[in-house]
C-alpha positions as CSV (number, residue, x, y, z in Angstrom):
1,X,-46.6,-51.0,11.1
2,X,-44.3,-51.4,14.1
3,X,-41.5,-48.9,12.7
4,X,-44.6,-46.7,12.6
5,X,-45.0,-46.5,16.1
6,X,-44.5,-43.6,18.1
7,X,-41.4,-45.5,19.9
8,X,-39.3,-45.7,16.8
9,X,-40.7,-42.2,15.8
10,X,-38.9,-40.7,19.3
11,X,-35.9,-42.9,18.3
12,X,-35.4,-41.2,14.9
13,X,-36.2,-37.7,15.7
14,X,-33.2,-38.3,18.5
15,X,-36.1,-37.5,21.4
16,X,-36.6,-41.2,23.0
17,X,-36.0,-41.0,26.8
18,X,-33.2,-43.2,28.2
19,X,-35.5,-45.4,30.2
20,X,-37.6,-46.4,27.4
21,X,-34.2,-47.9,25.7
22,X,-33.2,-49.5,28.5
23,X,-36.8,-50.8,29.4
24,X,-36.6,-52.0,25.7
25,X,-33.2,-53.9,26.2
26,X,-34.5,-55.5,29.5
27,X,-37.9,-56.5,27.8
28,X,-36.0,-58.2,25.0
29,X,-33.5,-60.4,27.3
30,X,-36.5,-61.6,28.6
31,X,-37.9,-62.6,25.3
32,X,-34.5,-63.7,23.9
33,X,-33.8,-65.7,26.9
34,X,-37.0,-67.9,26.8
35,X,-36.7,-68.4,23.4
36,X,-33.2,-69.3,22.7
37,X,-33.1,-71.5,25.5
38,X,-36.5,-73.4,24.3
39,X,-35.2,-73.7,20.5
40,X,-32.2,-74.9,21.5
41,X,-33.6,-77.6,23.6
42,X,-36.0,-78.7,20.0
43,X,-34.2,-82.0,19.1
44,X,-36.6,-81.7,15.7
45,X,-33.9,-81.9,12.7
46,X,-35.5,-78.9,10.7
47,X,-34.8,-76.5,14.1
48,X,-31.5,-77.8,14.4
49,X,-30.4,-77.3,10.9
50,X,-31.3,-73.5,11.4
51,X,-30.6,-72.5,14.9
52,X,-26.8,-72.7,16.3
53,X,-25.0,-70.8,19.2
54,X,-24.2,-68.2,17.2
55,X,-28.1,-66.3,16.6
56,X,-28.3,-66.0,20.5
57,X,-28.9,-62.0,21.2
58,X,-29.0,-62.5,25.0
59,X,-25.2,-62.1,25.3
60,X,-25.1,-58.8,23.6
61,X,-28.7,-57.8,25.6
62,X,-26.7,-58.1,28.7
63,X,-23.6,-56.1,28.1
64,X,-25.9,-53.3,26.9
65,X,-27.9,-53.8,29.8
66,X,-24.7,-53.5,32.1
67,X,-23.1,-50.6,30.4
68,X,-26.2,-48.7,31.5
69,X,-26.4,-50.0,34.9
70,X,-25.0,-46.9,36.6
71,X,-27.7,-44.9,35.4
72,X,-30.2,-46.4,37.8
73,X,-33.5,-46.9,35.3
74,X,-36.5,-48.4,37.1
75,X,-38.1,-51.5,35.7
76,X,-41.6,-50.4,33.7
77,X,-44.0,-53.0,34.6
78,X,-46.2,-52.7,31.3
79,X,-43.3,-53.4,28.9
80,X,-42.1,-56.5,31.6
81,X,-45.9,-57.8,31.1
82,X,-46.0,-57.7,27.7
83,X,-42.4,-59.5,27.3
84,X,-43.7,-62.1,29.8
85,X,-46.8,-62.7,28.0
86,X,-44.9,-63.5,24.8
87,X,-42.6,-66.0,26.5
88,X,-46.0,-67.7,28.1
89,X,-46.8,-68.6,24.3
90,X,-43.3,-69.5,23.4
91,X,-43.2,-72.0,26.2
92,X,-46.5,-73.2,25.0
93,X,-45.3,-73.7,21.6
94,X,-42.4,-75.5,22.5
95,X,-44.6,-78.4,24.2
96,X,-47.6,-78.3,21.5
97,X,-46.0,-77.7,18.1
98,X,-41.9,-76.8,18.4
99,X,-41.0,-76.1,14.7
100,X,-43.5,-73.1,14.9
101,X,-40.6,-71.5,17.3
102,X,-39.0,-70.9,13.9
103,X,-41.5,-68.2,13.0
104,X,-40.7,-66.1,16.2
105,X,-37.2,-66.5,15.6
106,X,-37.7,-65.3,12.1
107,X,-39.0,-62.3,12.8
108,X,-36.0,-61.5,15.5
109,X,-33.4,-62.7,13.1
110,X,-35.4,-60.2,10.5
111,X,-35.1,-57.4,13.5
112,X,-31.3,-57.0,13.2
113,X,-31.7,-55.4,9.7
114,X,-33.7,-52.7,10.7
115,X,-31.5,-52.8,14.0
116,X,-28.5,-51.7,12.2
117,X,-30.6,-48.8,10.4
118,X,-31.1,-47.1,13.7
119,X,-27.7,-47.8,15.3
120,X,-26.7,-44.6,14.4
121,X,-30.1,-42.8,16.0
122,X,-29.2,-45.1,19.1
123,X,-25.6,-43.8,19.6
124,X,-26.5,-40.2,18.7
125,X,-29.5,-39.9,21.3
126,X,-27.4,-41.3,23.8
127,X,-24.1,-39.9,22.9
128,X,-22.4,-43.7,23.1
129,X,-19.1,-44.5,21.5
130,X,-18.5,-47.5,19.6
131,X,-20.5,-50.4,20.2
132,X,-21.1,-49.5,24.4
133,X,-24.9,-49.6,24.9
134,X,-25.6,-50.7,21.6
135,X,-23.9,-54.0,20.6
136,X,-27.6,-55.5,20.2
137,X,-28.2,-53.1,17.8
138,X,-24.9,-53.8,16.0
139,X,-25.6,-57.6,15.8
140,X,-23.4,-58.9,12.8
141,X,-22.3,-55.6,12.5
142,X,-21.4,-54.7,8.5
143,X,-22.3,-58.6,7.6
144,X,-25.6,-58.2,8.9
145,X,-27.3,-58.2,5.2
146,X,-25.2,-61.0,4.2
147,X,-26.0,-63.1,8.0
148,X,-29.8,-62.4,6.7
149,X,-29.1,-63.6,3.2
150,X,-27.7,-66.9,4.6
151,X,-30.4,-67.4,7.3
152,X,-33.5,-66.6,4.8
153,X,-31.9,-69.2,2.8
154,X,-31.7,-71.9,5.2
155,X,-35.0,-71.2,6.4
156,X,-36.6,-71.5,2.9
157,X,-34.3,-74.8,2.3
158,X,-35.4,-76.4,5.6
159,X,-39.2,-75.7,5.7
160,X,-39.6,-76.9,2.0
161,X,-43.2,-78.8,3.2
162,X,-45.7,-76.3,2.2
163,X,-47.9,-77.9,4.7
164,X,-45.5,-76.3,7.6
165,X,-45.8,-72.5,6.0
166,X,-49.0,-71.8,7.2
167,X,-47.9,-72.8,10.9
168,X,-44.9,-70.9,10.7
169,X,-46.1,-67.8,9.4
170,X,-49.1,-68.4,12.3
171,X,-45.9,-68.0,14.7
172,X,-44.3,-65.2,13.1
173,X,-47.5,-62.9,12.8
174,X,-48.0,-63.6,16.6
175,X,-44.7,-62.6,17.4
176,X,-44.8,-59.0,15.6
177,X,-48.1,-59.0,17.2
178,X,-46.3,-59.2,20.9
179,X,-43.7,-56.5,19.6
180,X,-46.8,-54.3,18.7
181,X,-47.8,-54.4,22.0
182,X,-44.6,-54.4,23.7
183,X,-43.6,-51.4,21.8
184,X,-46.6,-49.4,22.3
185,X,-46.1,-50.0,26.4
186,X,-42.2,-48.9,25.9
187,X,-43.3,-45.0,25.0
188,X,-44.8,-43.1,26.1
189,X,-43.8,-45.1,29.6
190,X,-45.3,-45.3,32.4
191,X,-43.0,-44.0,35.8
192,X,-42.7,-46.8,38.2
193,X,-40.2,-45.3,40.3
194,X,-38.2,-47.4,42.4
195,X,-39.8,-51.1,41.1
196,X,-37.2,-53.8,40.7
197,X,-38.6,-56.9,38.9
198,X,-36.9,-60.2,39.0
199,X,-36.3,-60.5,35.2
200,X,-33.8,-57.7,35.6
201,X,-31.5,-60.2,37.6
202,X,-32.6,-63.6,35.6
203,X,-34.5,-62.8,32.1
204,X,-35.6,-66.4,32.2
205,X,-37.1,-66.1,36.2
206,X,-40.7,-65.7,35.0
207,X,-42.8,-63.5,37.4
208,X,-41.9,-64.2,41.2
209,X,-41.4,-62.0,43.8
210,X,-38.1,-60.5,44.9
211,X,-37.6,-57.9,48.2
212,X,-38.5,-54.3,47.6
213,X,-35.6,-52.9,49.4
214,X,-32.5,-52.8,47.1
215,X,-30.2,-53.2,50.3
216,X,-31.5,-56.6,50.4
217,X,-31.5,-57.5,46.8
218,X,-27.9,-56.8,46.7
219,X,-27.2,-59.0,49.8
220,X,-29.1,-62.3,48.5
221,X,-27.1,-61.7,45.1
222,X,-23.8,-61.9,47.3
223,X,-25.0,-64.5,49.2
224,X,-25.6,-66.1,45.7
225,X,-22.0,-65.5,44.8
226,X,-21.0,-67.0,48.1
227,X,-22.9,-70.0,47.5
228,X,-21.6,-70.4,43.9
229,X,-18.3,-70.1,45.2
230,X,-18.3,-72.8,47.5
231,X,-19.1,-75.4,45.2
232,X,-17.4,-74.8,42.0
233,X,-19.4,-77.7,40.2
234,X,-22.1,-75.9,40.1
235,X,-20.3,-73.1,37.7
236,X,-19.0,-76.0,35.8
237,X,-22.0,-77.5,35.1
238,X,-24.8,-74.9,34.7
239,X,-22.7,-72.1,33.8
240,X,-23.9,-68.4,33.6
241,X,-27.3,-69.4,32.9
242,X,-27.3,-71.3,36.2
243,X,-25.9,-68.6,38.2
244,X,-28.7,-66.3,36.9
245,X,-31.2,-68.8,38.2
246,X,-29.3,-68.8,41.6
247,X,-29.1,-65.2,41.9
248,X,-33.2,-65.3,41.0
249,X,-33.9,-68.0,43.8
250,X,-31.6,-66.5,46.7
251,X,-33.7,-63.0,46.3
252,X,-36.9,-65.1,46.1
253,X,-35.9,-67.0,49.5
254,X,-35.3,-63.5,50.7
255,X,-39.0,-62.7,50.7
256,X,-39.8,-65.6,52.6
257,X,-38.5,-63.9,55.7
258,X,-42.0,-62.3,55.8
259,X,-43.5,-66.0,56.4
260,X,-44.0,-67.7,59.8
261,X,-41.0,-70.4,60.0
262,X,-43.4,-73.3,59.3
263,X,-44.9,-71.9,56.1
264,X,-40.8,-71.0,55.2
265,X,-39.5,-74.4,55.6
266,X,-42.4,-76.0,53.2
267,X,-41.4,-73.7,50.6
268,X,-37.8,-74.3,51.0
269,X,-38.2,-77.9,51.3
270,X,-40.2,-77.9,48.0
271,X,-37.3,-76.0,46.3
272,X,-34.8,-78.0,47.8
273,X,-36.4,-81.1,46.4
274,X,-36.6,-79.8,42.8
275,X,-32.9,-78.6,42.9
276,X,-31.7,-82.0,44.3
277,X,-33.4,-83.4,41.6
278,X,-31.5,-81.4,39.0
279,X,-28.0,-82.3,40.3
280,X,-28.0,-79.6,43.4
281,X,-28.3,-81.1,46.9
282,X,-29.6,-79.8,49.4
283,X,-26.4,-78.7,51.2
284,X,-26.3,-76.3,48.5
285,X,-29.3,-74.7,50.1
286,X,-28.2,-74.8,53.5
287,X,-25.0,-73.0,53.1
288,X,-26.9,-70.6,50.6
289,X,-29.2,-70.1,53.8
290,X,-26.4,-69.2,56.2
291,X,-24.8,-66.6,54.0
292,X,-28.1,-65.1,52.9
293,X,-28.8,-64.7,56.6
294,X,-25.2,-63.0,57.3
295,X,-25.4,-60.7,54.4
296,X,-29.1,-59.7,55.4
297,X,-28.1,-59.0,58.5
298,X,-25.4,-56.7,57.6
299,X,-27.4,-55.0,55.0
300,X,-30.6,-54.4,57.4
301,X,-29.6,-54.8,60.7
302,X,-32.6,-53.6,62.5
303,X,-34.2,-56.8,60.7
304,X,-31.7,-59.2,62.2
305,X,-34.7,-61.1,63.9
306,X,-36.7,-61.2,61.1
307,X,-33.6,-62.8,59.0
308,X,-32.7,-65.3,61.6
309,X,-35.3,-67.7,60.2
310,X,-33.0,-68.2,57.2
311,X,-30.7,-69.5,59.7
312,X,-33.2,-71.7,61.4
313,X,-34.0,-73.2,58.5
314,X,-30.4,-73.8,57.6
315,X,-30.4,-75.8,60.8
316,X,-33.6,-77.8,60.0
317,X,-31.6,-79.0,56.6
318,X,-28.6,-79.5,58.5
319,X,-30.4,-81.8,61.3
320,X,-31.9,-83.7,58.3
321,X,-28.8,-84.8,56.6
322,X,-26.7,-85.5,59.9
323,X,-29.6,-88.0,60.8
324,X,-28.0,-89.6,57.5
325,X,-24.6,-88.7,57.6
326,X,-23.1,-86.8,60.7
327,X,-20.8,-83.8,59.8
328,X,-17.7,-86.0,61.1
329,X,-18.3,-88.6,58.6
330,X,-19.1,-86.0,55.9
331,X,-15.8,-84.3,56.2
332,X,-14.1,-87.4,56.5
333,X,-15.5,-88.8,53.0
334,X,-14.8,-84.9,51.6
335,X,-11.2,-85.1,52.5
336,X,-10.2,-89.0,51.1
337,X,-12.2,-87.8,48.0
338,X,-9.9,-84.7,47.7
339,X,-7.0,-86.8,48.3
340,X,-8.0,-89.7,45.6
341,X,-8.4,-86.9,43.0
342,X,-5.4,-85.0,43.5
343,X,-4.9,-81.5,44.3
344,X,-5.2,-80.1,41.0
345,X,-9.1,-81.5,40.5
346,X,-9.9,-81.1,44.1
347,X,-9.1,-77.3,43.5
348,X,-11.5,-76.9,40.5
349,X,-13.8,-79.1,42.1
350,X,-13.7,-78.1,45.8
351,X,-16.2,-79.9,48.4
352,X,-17.6,-82.1,45.2
353,X,-17.1,-85.0,47.9
354,X,-19.4,-83.1,50.3
355,X,-21.9,-82.9,47.7
356,X,-21.6,-86.5,47.0
357,X,-22.5,-87.5,50.3
358,X,-25.1,-84.9,50.5
359,X,-26.9,-86.7,47.7
360,X,-26.9,-90.2,49.3
361,X,-28.4,-88.2,52.7
362,X,-31.1,-86.4,50.3
363,X,-31.9,-89.7,48.6
364,X,-32.2,-91.4,52.1
365,X,-34.5,-88.9,53.1
366,X,-37.0,-89.4,50.5
367,X,-35.9,-87.2,47.0
368,X,-35.8,-90.1,44.4
369,X,-33.0,-89.3,41.8
370,X,-30.8,-87.1,44.1
371,X,-28.2,-89.3,43.6
372,X,-28.4,-90.0,39.5
373,X,-28.7,-86.3,38.9
374,X,-25.5,-85.4,40.4
375,X,-23.5,-88.9,39.5
376,X,-24.5,-89.4,35.8
377,X,-22.5,-85.5,35.5
378,X,-19.8,-86.2,37.1
379,X,-18.8,-89.7,35.7
380,X,-19.2,-88.8,32.4
381,X,-16.3,-90.3,30.2
382,X,-16.0,-87.6,28.1
383,X,-15.7,-85.1,30.6
384,X,-13.7,-87.0,33.8
385,X,-10.9,-89.7,34.2
386,X,-11.5,-93.1,35.0
387,X,-9.5,-92.1,38.4
388,X,-11.7,-89.3,38.9
389,X,-15.2,-91.6,38.1
390,X,-13.7,-94.5,40.4
391,X,-13.4,-92.0,43.3
392,X,-17.1,-90.7,42.6
393,X,-18.4,-93.9,42.5
394,X,-16.6,-94.9,45.5
395,X,-17.4,-91.9,47.5
396,X,-21.3,-92.7,46.7
397,X,-21.0,-96.4,47.8
398,X,-19.5,-95.3,51.4
399,X,-22.0,-92.5,52.2
400,X,-24.6,-95.0,51.1
401,X,-23.1,-97.9,53.4
402,X,-22.9,-95.3,56.3
403,X,-26.4,-93.5,55.7
404,X,-28.2,-97.2,55.7
C-alpha cells in the first residue's frame, strides 16, 4: 500500500523533487532518533536479544542530511507533524508496553529491503555519486537480504510466545499507518518557504520554538560549540547525542529574549534545575548564556539591547553561585584539582574542578542531587584511576566545607 503512494511513483519515474526527498530524510531522522534511543534503554531481555547498535540508522540519515545541507531546503511542517505523531506513540509504548516497540523496529528494518531496490532511483533522480546522499537507502549494502534473514530469525526465535504476537503486530500496523500519513504528506509537498524546525538541529528535540532568523540560529549553534568546548566532560559523558540537545536547547534560549527579564529567568532557572540533576551544573548554563549574548550581538547587532537579557541572566546565576563559593575560591579549587590529576587528565577534562565546585554550590542552593549526578560518573572505577577518583572526592569535600 505504501509503495503505491504518489511519493514512490514519483521516485520510480525519477520525477521526485529534491525537497520531498530531503524532508523524508529529516522526518525519518526524527522517527529513528526517538525509536533507537527508546528501544536501547529497554531492559526487557526479549528486546535486548534483538536490538544492538548496528541497527541504528540515525547516523546514516545524518550523513545524508549533511550532504544536502548546501542546497538550503526548507522544512515541511506537514511531514514533521507526521513524524512527531509517530514519536509520541513510540514514547507511549515505551512506557506502557516496551516489548511492542519491536513491531516498529520490524517495520523499519523491513524497509531496508525496499530501500535497496530504490537506491538506484535516488541516485539517478538527484545525480548522486557512490553513497553520497543515499547512505540510508544503502543500509547493509549488498548484505541487506542476509541481514534481514538473520533479523527475522531473531524475531521469530525471541517472540516464540504466541501471547506476544498480537501486541507486536498491532504496533507494526501502527507504524505502517504512521508511515502512510508521512509519505502522503511528503508528496505533493506543501511549500513552507524559510520554515526552520528544531528537529533539523536535533531529531529528538520534539516541538519547542527556535529563532525564525537563521542568523540567530547560527549564532546559537556557535554559542553551544563554545560552551561544549569549555567543559570537555560533557562531550566525554554525553557524546554526539548530548551535543545535539545542547544545540537545540541553546536555540530555545535565544527565543527567551522575547520575554521580560523575570519570566526569562524563571525559564532558565527551571532548565538549570533539570540539567543539574542530570550531571550538568548551572555554571555550564552561565557560560553558555554569556557566549550566546556575544554571538547574537555579533550576528544581529541592532538587537544587542534585547540580547542583554541573556548576560543579565548569567550574572544572576553567577551571584547565586558566589553566595556559596566565591569566584576566587572556585579558581583555587580548580587549579588544585588540575595539579593533582596531572597535565594529561587536566587537559582532557578541562575545567572539571570548576564543575565539581559549582555542583556543590547548586546543591547548597536547593538543587537536590546535583553533586551525586556529577560525582557518580566521575568516580566510576571502570573509567578513572584511583588517584583521579580521590581528587574528585577531595575537591567536593573542600567545596562543601567552603559552601557551608
